[in-house]
C-alpha positions in Angstrom: 0.0 0.0 0.0 1.5 3.4 -0.9 2.4 5.9 1.8 0.1 8.8 2.8 1.5 12.3 2.3 0.2 15.1 4.5 1.3 18.6 5.4 2.1 19.5 9.0 2.8 23.1 9.7 3.9 23.7 6.1 6.1 20.6 5.8 5.2 17.4 3.9 5.6 14.1 5.7 5.1 10.6 4.5 3.5 8.0 6.8 2.1 4.5 6.4 -1.6 4.1 6.0 -3.4 3.8 9.3 -1.1 6.2 11.2 -2.9 8.8 13.4 -2.3 12.5 13.0 -0.9 12.6 16.6 1.7 10.0 15.6 2.5 11.8 12.4 3.1 15.0 14.4 5.5 13.2 16.7 7.2 11.6 13.7 7.7 15.0 12.2 9.7 16.0 15.3 7.3 17.8 17.6 4.8 16.3 20.0 3.3 19.7 20.9 -0.2 20.1 19.5 -1.7 23.1 21.3 -0.9 25.7 24.0 -2.5 26.0 27.4 -4.1 29.3 28.5 -0.8 30.2 30.2 1.2 29.4 27.0 2.7 26.1 28.0 3.0 23.5 25.2 0.6 20.6 25.5 0.8 17.2 23.8 -1.4 14.1 23.6 -1.7 12.3 26.9 -4.4 9.6 26.9 -4.3 8.6 23.2 -8.1 8.0 23.1 -9.6 11.5 22.8 -10.6 11.9 26.5 -8.0 14.4 27.6 -8.5 16.8 24.5 -4.8 17.7 24.7 -4.3 16.5 21.1 -6.5 19.2 19.4 -5.2 20.6 16.2 -6.6 22.3 13.0 -7.1 19.8 10.2 -8.0 21.1 6.7 -9.2 24.4 8.3 -11.4 22.8 11.0 -10.2 23.7 14.5 -10.2 21.5 17.6 -9.9 18.2 15.8 -8.7 15.3 17.9 -5.4 14.2 16.3 -5.2 11.0 18.3 -8.5 9.9 16.8 -8.0 11.0 13.3 -6.2 8.9 10.7 -3.9 10.6 8.2 -5.3 11.1 4.7 -3.4 12.0 1.5 -3.2 15.8 1.1 -4.4 16.5 4.6 -3.2 19.9 6.0 -2.5 20.0 9.8 -1.7 23.0 11.9 -0.5 22.8 15.5 0.3 25.4 18.1 3.8 25.6 16.6 2.4 27.9 13.9 1.1 31.2 15.2 -1.6 33.0 13.1 
């Protein structure tokens, strides 16, 4: 099966089919997905969507759970590492 190519914070990354967006973010070199109110970097904790720490923007939709979303070809992901 061919790799899936998605864009994370402006950089293309190749992953195997079935990889979660949270895992792809970690494979891209940064586990941080969002910032707490005080500015501290946050990252996935529970891996099953309960903690909500994995929220990112996927294809323009904010607050998507990256640990519960599988990577798709052409997907565009924005984490807290990119400031608007």
